[in-house]
C-alpha positions in Angstrom: 78.5 141.4 73.9 81.5 139.2 74.2 83.1 138.5 77.6 86.0 136.6 79.1 85.6 134.5 82.3 88.9 133.8 84.0 88.7 130.9 86.4 91.8 131.3 88.7 92.8 128.4 90.8 95.5 128.1 93.4 97.5 124.9 92.8 96.7 121.9 95.0 98.5 121.4 98.3 102.3 121.0 97.8 104.1 118.0 99.0 106.6 118.8 101.8 109.9 117.0 102.2 111.2 116.1 105.8 114.4 117.9 104.7 112.5 121.1 104.0 110.4 122.6 101.3 111.5 122.1 97.7 111.2 125.3 95.7 109.6 123.3 92.8 108.0 120.4 94.6 105.0 118.5 93.3 101.6 118.1 94.9 100.8 115.9 97.9 98.4 113.0 98.2 95.9 115.4 99.7 96.5 117.8 96.9 95.7 115.1 94.3 92.3 114.6 96.0 91.7 118.4 96.1 92.4 118.6 92.3 90.0 115.7 91.6 87.3 117.4 93.6 87.7 120.6 91.7 88.0 118.8 88.4 84.6 117.2 89.0 83.1 120.6 89.7 84.5 122.2 86.5 83.8 119.3 84.2 80.9 121.0 82.4 82.4 124.4 82.0 83.1 125.1 78.3 86.7 126.1 78.7 88.7 127.2 75.7 92.1 126.6 77.3 93.8 125.5 80.5 96.9 127.5 81.3 99.3 126.8 84.2 102.4 128.1 85.8 105.7 126.4 84.9 106.1 125.1 88.5 105.5 121.4 89.1 102.7 121.9 91.7 100.7 124.0 89.2 101.5 121.7 86.2 100.4 118.6 88.1 97.2 120.3 89.3 96.4 121.4 85.8 96.9 117.9 84.4 94.4 116.4 86.9 91.9 119.2 86.1 92.4 118.6 82.4 91.5 114.9 82.8 88.0 116.1 83.4 88.1 118.4 80.3 88.8 116.1 77.4 90.0 117.9 74.2 90.8 121.2 75.9 94.4 122.4 75.2 96.7 122.7 78.2 99.5 125.3 77.9 102.3 126.2 80.2 102.5 130.0 80.7 105.4 132.0 82.1 102.8 134.8 82.8 101.4 132.6 85.7 104.7 131.9 87.4 104.8 132.4 91.2 105.9 136.0 91.8 105.7 138.4 94.7 104.7 141.9 93.5 106.9 144.1 95.6 106.0 147.8 95.4 108.3 150.1 93.5 110.2 152.9 95.3 107.4 155.3 94.4 104.8 153.0 95.8 106.6 151.9 99.0 105.3 154.7 101.1 101.7 153.6 100.6 102.3 150.1 102.1 101.0 149.8 105.6 103.8 149.5 108.2 102.7 146.0 109.3 103.5 144.6 105.8 106.9 146.2 105.3 109.0 143.6 107.2 107.4 140.8 105.1 108.3 142.6 101.8 111.8 143.3 103.0 112.4 139.6 103.3 111.3 138.5 99.9 114.2 136.7 98.1 115.6 138.5 95.1 114.6 135.7 92.7 110.9 136.0 93.7 110.6 139.8 93.7 108.5 141.3 90.9 109.4 145.0 91.6 106.6 147.3 90.6 104.6 144.2 89.6 106.0 144.5 86.1 105.5 140.8 85.3 102.1 140.5 86.9 100.9 143.6 85.2 101.9 142.1 81.9 100.0 138.9 82.9 96.8 141.0 83.5 97.3 142.9 80.3 97.6 139.8 78.2 95.1 137.5 79.9 92.3 139.8 81.3 91.2 140.7 77.8 88.1 140.2 75.6 88.3 138.3 72.3 85.9 138.3 69.4 83.6 135.8 71.2 82.9 134.6 74.7 85.9 132.8 76.3 86.4 130.7 79.4 90.0 130.3 80.6 91.2 128.1 83.4 94.4 129.6 85.0 96.2 127.4 87.5 98.7 129.5 89.4 99.7 130.8 92.8 98.4 132.7 95.8 100.0 136.0 95.2 99.3 135.9 91.4 95.6 135.5 92.1 95.7 138.2 94.7 97.2 140.5 92.0 94.4 139.7 89.6 91.7 140.3 92.3 93.4 143.6 93.3 93.3 144.6 89.6 89.6 143.7 89.3 88.7 145.8 92.4 91.0 148.7 91.3 92.6 148.6 94.7 96.0 150.1 95.6 99.1 148.3 94.4 99.9 146.7 97.8 96.4 145.4 98.3 97.1 141.9 97.0 98.4 141.3 100.5 95.8 139.7 102.7 94.0 138.2 99.7 94.8 134.6 100.4 93.3 131.4 99.0 92.9 127.8 100.0 94.6 125.3 97.7 92.3 124.4 94.8 90.0 127.3 95.7 88.2 128.9 92.8 88.2 132.7 92.0 86.3 133.9 88.9 86.7 137.3 87.2 84.6 138.5 84.3 86.0 140.8 81.7 83.7 142.8 79.5 84.5 145.5 77.0 84.1 149.1 78.2 83.3 148.0 81.8 85.4 147.5 84.9 86.3 143.8 85.6 83.8 142.0 87.8 84.8 139.7 90.7 82.2 136.9 90.5 83.6 134.7 93.3 86.7 134.6 95.5 88.3 131.7 97.3 85.3 129.4 96.7 85.9 126.0 98.3 82.4 124.6 98.2 83.7 121.6 96.3 86.1 120.7 99.0 84.9 118.6 102.0 86.2 119.8 105.4 88.8 117.0 105.5 90.3 118.0 102.1 90.7 121.7 102.7 94.1 121.6 104.2 95.5 124.5 106.1 93.5 127.7 106.2 95.2 130.6 104.4 95.5 132.8 107.5 99.1 133.8 106.7 100.8 135.0 103.6 101.8 132.0 101.6 103.0 131.5 98.0 
């Protein structure tokens, strides 16, 4: 029976400017080391494709990972763009009170109301093809949270609190006629302690 394995990776640590965060900044020197560590771990996985978000930090991470995967196509995907899945009006009442102030402050440009875009990402990527597939998806914290929420069939708001380290690895298996299976979540076994960066203890994109 054919199956699809989605290897979801949060981009490497973003470089921070003294003048403030750039909305589309690249990765830091630490981030480069994180990506190389992950690349070495994934070097023997028979990937069919590497897909990445259009943002620089994801694209740069993907290029480093691809250097360990010679011959594997690397594609930019709008489906993996950094988005915040804000509940629709009909879903808002289900969100715990503690999370509502956070959602109210999401900038308009980042809001994915009703998770319309991220639902489309799941529908187009979490599928089974004619044969076994391994796809490497380099994306963002909340996007991965949405895929995990989908795999667990959790409520629409439950992506919140599912936070990953930079260059952590989450694997979801998709099989026909079966619910998605979460194989691993936020796996950082390939990152030494000094390369793990800040722990994801707060909501971060």
